[in-house]
N, C-alpha and C positions, 0 to 999 in steps of 0.2 A: 709556236710555231713561228711567230711573226717576228720573233727577233731571230733564230736563225734563218729567216728567208731574209732577213733586212742586210745582214752579216754577210748573207752571201754576194745578196745584190751590191753592196760595198766594195766587196774585192773581186769582184770579176764582171760587174757592169750587167744592169736590167735585161740586157736582150742575153745575157747567155745562158743557155742550156742548165737547168739543176743537173749533175749526174744520180741522184736519186729523188725517191719517192717520198714527196712529206704529206700525211694527211691530217689533219687537224685533231682527227678522232684518236690519234696515236699519244696525243698530249691534254687528254680529258682523261678523269677518273673516272669509274663506273657509275657514280651518281652525277657526276655533271654529263655524262654522255645521257642519262636516263633523262635528266633534267633539261637537254637541247632535244632531244627526240619529243619531250614532251611541248616545248616552246613553237617548236615547228605546227604543233595542229592546235595551237590556241588561237581561240575568237576573239573580234575585237568585242566587247561585250561589256557592261558595267557589271557585273559578275568581278567575286575576285579573282575565280578563273571556271572556264568554258572551253571547253573541248570539242574539236567536230565531231559529228560522229558518224564520220568516215576511218575517223583512227583507229588503229591498231586493236586488238581487245585490251591487250597489254599497257595502253597509252590509256584508254579510258577508265581501265581499272587503278590504276597510278592516278589520274587525273581525281577520280572519283576521293580517293582518299588523304590526297591533299586536302581537297574541298573541307574532308571532316576536321580533318588535325586541325584546320584554322579554324574552323568553328568551334570546336568544341577547346583551344586554348585558348577562343575571347570567352568562353561561357556563354555563346550565341548559336547554341545548335538550333532550328529551327524545324516546325515539323514536314517541310520537304526533305533534310537530312533526315529526320525519323524514318520517312517514307524509302529514300532510296538505299537506306542503311537495308530494311528490309529486301527490296527489290533485289537488293546485292546479294545477299545473302540467301536470298531463295534461288538465285538463277532464273526460272520460271515461274512468272506469275501470271495468272489467266485471266481473261478480259473481264470479266465480270469483278474481281477483286484490284483490277485496276484502275477501275470505275468507281469502286467504293472510295479509293487512295484520292481518285482526283473531286470526287465530290465533296468530300473533307477539307480538301484543299482550296476549292474553290468559295467553302463556306469559311473557313475561318483564317483563308488568305496563308502566306508563309510568314506565320510571325512563329518568335522565339518558344521554344516549347514550355517555359516557365511562364508563361504567360498567358495559358488557356485554361478556363479554370471550370469545374465538375457542372455550375450552370450554366454555362456557354455549350458545353455538350449535352444536357437537358433541353436547349433552346434548338439544336440544333435538327436533337430528332425530332422533335414536336414538329416542327417545319417539313421533316420527312412524311409524316403520320398524314399529317395536311395535304400532301401529295397522293394520299390513298394508295400507297401503296402494300403490298401485304404485308404482317407480321413476318414472315419467314426471309422475305426482301430484304427487308429493314436489318434481319438479326444479321444478314450474310454481310451485308455492306460494314455495319458495326463490329463486326468478329475479327472481317481483315484489318478495319484501322487498328483495334484491340490488339491485336495479333503485332503487327508492325510494332506500336507501342510498349509492351511489353518485352520484347526482342531488344530493341533499343536499350531499356530500361535497365535490364539484365546482362546486356554484355558488356555496355558500359560503367554498370555501375553507377549509375545515376538516382543516387540513394534522395535526392534532393527533389523529385516529380515525384506526381502523384500515380503512386499503381492501381488505384483503383479507380483511375479518371472515366475509363470505357466501359467496368463493371458494372453490374447488375442493373442492367438498364429494363426497362418492361415499355414490354414489343405490342404488346396489346394479342389479343386472342383470337386465332384464325376462322374464316366465317364456313365453317363446312359447306357451306352453296357455291363459295368460289373457286374452288379447285377445278381443274380441268378436265374435260368428258374427254373419251376418246373419242374417235371420231365414229359414224353411223357407217353401215355399208354404203349406203349410197356416196358418200364423202369418199371412201375409199376408191368406187367405181369411177368417180371424178379425176383422181390422182393418178390413178393408172391409165386411162384415153390422154389424161396433159401429158405422162411421161413420154405415152408412145408419139406424139406431137398430132392428137386428132383435136387435142382443145386449144386457145387462146394461143394462135397461128403465129402473134406479135413477140410472145417470147421468145427467150435464146437458146439455144441447145446447151447450155450451160446451166440455166436453172432448170429445163428439162430432168438434167444427170443428178441435179444436188437432188430434185426429189427423188428421180428413182431409188439414188443410195439411201436417201433416211426409209422411201418406204419399204423397203427391201430389206434393211437394216437393224431397224428400231434403235438407231443411234439417237443421241440427243444431236440438236440442228451443230452445238458448238463442236463438235467430235469429227462432225463430215466436214464445216465448214475449216477446218485445221489441220484438212490431213495433208501430210507432205509426199511426193513421188514412192519415197522409199517406204510407206508405209501402205503402198497399194501392191499386190500380190496377186498378179492376174493369170500366172504361166505354170502356176501350181498347179499340182493332181486336181483339188480343191480351192479354188481362187479365195483370196478373203483380206479382209484388211487388220489393219494391226493398230489399233486403237492406243495409242501411248503420248506421251508429252513430250513438245518438242519446242522447235523457237519460234514455233507462231502460235500456241497455245499452250496451257498447263491441261490437266483433270483436274476434273470435282474431287477427286479420292482417288486413293491408293488402287480401291480397287475397281476404278474405272478403266484402269487399262489392261485389255484384252485384246483377244481376236474375233475378229465377228466374220462368218463364214459367207461368202457372195452367190446368191442364187442365180441363176443362171438368165434372167430377165433383165440384173445390174450388172453382170461382167463388161459389155459393150459400154457401159457408164462410168463405169470405175477404169477403165481404159483411156477413155476420152480424157476425164478428169486429169487423172496422172499426166498424159502427155503436154494438156494445157496448163498444169502446174507446174511446170519444170523450176521456172524463175523466180513466181512469186506464189501468193496465194492465191489461184483463181477465184476461189469462193470468201469473197472478200469481206471486210468491215459490216457491213451493209446487207450480209443473210439476210437478219431477221424480216429485214424492209422487204426484199425480196419474195421473201415467201408467205410474210402475210398480203403481197398484194397479187400472188399466184393464189393465195386463198381468196382475195375478194373477187378474184377474176371468175375464178372458178363456183362463186357462189356458199361458199362455206363459211358463213357469215353468221355466229353465234358467238355472245361473250365465252364463253367456257371453253369452246373449242382454238385452238391455235396450232402453229405448226410441229409446237410440242406435244399434242396431240396425237401425233403419229407412235409414238415409244408409248403412252400411253395403253394404246390400242394393240399394238403386238405385245405388251405385260400380260394383258387381260386373253389375246388366243393362244399364246403361250398357256397359259393355267387351263384354258377353255381344252387346251389339245390334249390335256392329261402328261404334259411337261415336268417333272421334278423340279419341286422349289429350288437343287442348288444347282442344274443344269438351267433352270429360267436364271437365275441370279449373273451365270458366267457370260451366258448373252447380253444380259443387261445392263453388265458391268456393277452388280453388289457384291461381287465375291470379296474376298480379302486374299485369295488365293494368288501369288506372284504369278504372272505372266510369262514364259519364255518362248523364247522363236521356237515357230512349229519344225519340230525336225522330229524324228523316229516315234514313238511311242504317242507322241502330241498328235501325230497326225489322226491317229485313231479316231479323237476327243474331237477333231474337226470333224471330222466326218458324222460325230453323232447329233454333233448342233447342227450342221445342216439338216439332218433327217431330220430333227424335233422344229428346227425352220420352216422345211417343207408342210409340215405336219399344220404348225401355226397359220402358216399364211394363208391359208383358205379360210381360214376362220374370223379374220381383220375383220373389224369394223359387225362381224355377223352378228353377235351377241347383245349388242347395244341398244336395239330400238327401244326401250324400257328406260333408256336415260334421259330420253325425248321431250318436251311437253307437245299436248296437240297442234299448235300452233308450229313449233319448230319441224313439227314430221307431214305438216302440210308444205310445206315450203320446202325440204328433201327434196322433190321430184323436180323441184325447178334446172334449167341448163340456161 
């Protein structure tokens, strides 16, 4: 390109008009064009290759592959390479899994994968145990790291690495007295009053809508927190939420994908969430903290009662209402049945689900009085 331009200027002068367009890209091979595009998005860092978060997906993908190729060529793949490979293959990694990966990277550092020993893994587990984490929480964090490790070993045929590095770990036994309690009927009454604006005047409408959707669906907090506008259907004959994986969060299990009909009290809240949630996740990463502050403000204070207790309350209410087990699992997201978009015959199932939820709604918290100690019962009436 430069040679042609220089030759033209020599013959006809720098100011003469070139009678045809010369595009530098016309003189590049496809590989050179890709390299040129990648270089445009490079960031000035100490890393061998670092690309802007604003780069097109195909550039980020190509950059990631190149980083991994360099690391493997040098025999120096690090823990972050393992975790990034896992994220790349999974497409969507939920918030809990991301936290597990980040915790491991924070403890071990971004070290070469060949320099991590089994003894160090045991030490890390002991540190996590000292933080009073429940065995189930420990297991979830370790399982994410273990899944990433095994995927990297198998796909990259790294037989030099210890396949059992994260296997057969002892997490301890769950304390039967540490499981979450469902809400008491007075807790439910306070939450209903909060949703209508009767309590905690300093709280935003968004926070009231979050609680309203939780209280009227029994969904997991992360499922409500990760709703995208296209997951909220309020103009249908039976309004509903479609709980499914998206670019904001994954799902706990494949069976978690489901439709949940909206009770009449929650439709307006769903409309507001959809309109305020168009460009970003309006229900942000601080959702857990928001809910805990709301519970504290409503004087719902008991170590085994958390915002997740709303979900336990719903399951109890469905059972008390004589809803069959299959329907309970469908509503709660424990079913193995794949969910399709609600068309035709599926609308009948959606209607049946709504009828079951209407029956259960009147039982929320009503059957739980015997789960609370006398001291807690005395405090329940406080406002």
